[in-house]
N, C-alpha and C positions, 0 to 999 in steps of 0.2 A: 694815385698812390703807389708809383711808379719809383719815385726819386725822393731825395731827400728833402728839396723844398719846391715850390710851387710859384715857377715866375709867371710874368704876364702872359710871355708869349706860350707857356705851357697850357695856361687856362683857355687862351685863344683857340689853341690847338684841339684842346679838348670839346669845347662847345662848337667847332666846325666837322670833327670828326662823329659828334653824335647829333647831327644835323639841328642844332639850335641856333647855329649861326649861318647865312648863306657865303659869307666871305671874312678872311682872318684879317685882310688888310682894311675893309671899309668899317669895321666895328670898331666901337669907341666905349671904352670900359674906363668909367672913373673912379676916384675914391682912394686907388692906390698907386704907388710909383711904378717900380719894376717888377715888383712880386709881394708876395706874404711874407712877414716877420716870423710866423709860424713855422716851424719846421716840423718834418714827417720822420726824423730819425728814427724813433723807436719802431715805427711801422715798418720801416726799411729794414730794421736788425731782425724783427720776427718773420717779415715776408722770406728774407734770406734762409729761414730755418724750416718752415712750414710752407712756404710756397702761398697759392691763392687759397689754400685750407685754412690760411689765416681769418679770411672773411666770413668764415660761419660763426654762427653767436657764441656757442661752445668755445671754440679757440680764441675768440676776440674776449671773452671773460676770463680766460685762463692768462692770456696776455696781459690783460688790466690788472691781474692779481699780483702776478710776478713783478710786474713795474713797480706797483705799490709797496712789495716786499723789498726789492730791490733799493729802492728808495729809503725806507725805513732802516734797513740793516746797513745801509751806507758800503763801506769797505769790508765789512764783516762777510767775506763769502762764504766762509764755513756754513753761519746760520740759513744763509741765503739756499745753498745746495741742499741742506736738511731738509729746508721748507718744501722746495721743488719735490725731492725726493719723495718724500712722504704727501704730498697731495698728487703728484702729476706721474709717478713713475712709471705706470702701466702705458700712460699714453704719450709720454717723451723719451726717447733713447737717450743711453749714457751720453753720446757724442754729442744729442742736441740739449742735454743739461750741461755740460761741458761747457759748450759755446754760450748758452745764455748768463751760466755764471761769468762768464768773462765779460758781459755788457756792464757798462758803467750807467748808471741811474741817478740822478740828483736833482735837486728842487722842487718845489710845490708850486702848483699854479695858483693864480689870485683866485680862482672861482671853485668852490669846493662842490662835489659830486651831490651834496644834499641839495645845496642852492640850485645847481642847474637841473635837477630833478624835483623841483616843486611844482606841485599842482596848480592848475588855474584852468580859466575859460579865456577864450578868445573866439574869432570866426571860425576858426577848425574845430571849435568843439573843445572837450575837456581833453587839455595834454599838458605834457611837462614844458617848464620854462624853456629849456633847450630845443623842444618838439617845435613850440612857437617862434623860435628865433629861426628856425629853416623852414618852416611852413608858410610863415607870413612875411611880411615885408616892414614889420616893427622893428626898432633897435632895442635895446634893453630898457633902457629910461622908458621908453614909452610903454613895455609890458610891465614894468615897475608902478606904473600909474593908477589910480583908484579906479580905473574905468575895468579892469581886469582882477582877477582871483588871486595873483600872484602875490601882491604886496601885503593882502592881509593873512595870507600863510605865511610869510615871509615875519611879519611881526610876530603871528603866534609862536612861531620857532624861537627868534630874539627875546621873546618875554620868559620862554620856559629855559632858555639857556642863563638869561641875566637873574633870573628869578632870585631875591635873596635868601640864604640859608633859612632865616628863622620862617619863611613861608613854606619851607618844602613838605612834603607831606612822604610817608614811606612809599607809596607807590612811584615819586620821582626816583628812586632808587632803583627800581624794576630795569630801567635802560642803561644802568652802569655794570661795569665789569667786576662785580663784586661777587664772593661767596657767599654763601647764607650766614656762615659767622660773622664774617667781616662786614655785611649788611647793618648784622643787627648790633655790632658795636657801634657802627658810624650812625645809625638811628638812634641809639641811646647818646650818645655824643650830641647831635642836634638836640635833642629834649632838652639835655644840660643845657646847652646854649641859650635856649629860649628863656630858660629860669635865670640864667645869669643876667640876659638884657631886661627881664623883668625886675629883676631884684637891684641891679643898676643904674638902670634908666638909659643906659646906652650899650652901644656893641663895642665889644673886645678887639682889641688891635690886632692880635693873631689869636690862633687855634691850635693847638698842637693835641694830636690824637696819637697817643701809645698803645700798641696791642703787644703786651707780653707773652712769651710762650710760658706754656703750663710747666709749673716747677716738676722737675724729676724727682723721683724717692734716689736719694744717696747719688747726688749726682756729683760727677768728679769730672775733671778735665780729661780727655783723652788725649794719648802721644803729645804730653806735653813736652817743650823743648829740654828740659833736664831731663826724662825718661828716655826721649831720643839719643840723647849724648850717652846716658850710663848703658843702653842697650848697643850702642856702638864701640864702645870703650871695653865691654865685657865680650864681646867678639873677635877683640883684636887680644884677648890674653893669651891664646894659643900661640900668638907669634911673638908679642913681646910681653911677657907676662909681668915681670917688674915693673917697667914703664906704664904699662897699663894700669894696673893696680893703683899706683901713684896717681893717676889722672881721676880715676875712679874716685879716690877718697878726697880729691880737689873739689870735684863736681859734687860728691855728695854732702859736702860740707858747705855748699852754695845754697841758697833759698831759688824758690821758683821764680820770685821776683827778681832775683840776680841776673837771670837770663833771659829777663826781656829788654835788656841791654843787648843791643847790636853786635857791637864790638866783642864782647865777652862770649856772646855764643857763636859767632864766627872764628872767633879764638881757638874756641876747644873743636 
């Protein structure tokens, strides 16, 4: 983890320096050409800031979170900076945060964290899928065979994700990012959906969920375009009284709807 890429020569040097092989020249490593396609750019970036402290469990978890946020927020550095400051202001200096915000993270891996951390059994005992890949000589497809428990757990996860809405229970909403009021609305919608399916004998093509705001008493539009313009020209009366009064009369004679026209609004 000292460079951006791992070459075949770097791998041989690592194995030799750790006394795993006796000679770099005589050993034959098959299955790869000149090196590995996977790069270690993110490790290099954070190691340049944290040094070897990066490899503590706490800092690795922090780096993973920041990489995730950086990928989600994309080019919006403002949100990324705010998120890092809120979460890690005490652990990272202002200069470190500034450097991290300048990093560019994009793209998603083909294998999700949930998939790689699937529980199962193999010769090393109960472990996650990624742990089994590390500690055994089995490849991914071998570990996903019926012999081990990974496929069974993967199928159960897939059934949960792909379950039709008509089969959902209210407990299925517990794992979703929904507030209690929204959860109630969604559950009511699902119950209505079941009723529609039972009455029509088929599933609807689309489902629209509308959650209107509560009606305010004496609700009025605040700071409308017309009011903004009237306030503006009223403030100008002290400088150009007659001209401002003329414009105020013009504006007052028009409706709110007139000022939805962008050209008229910009004219005044």
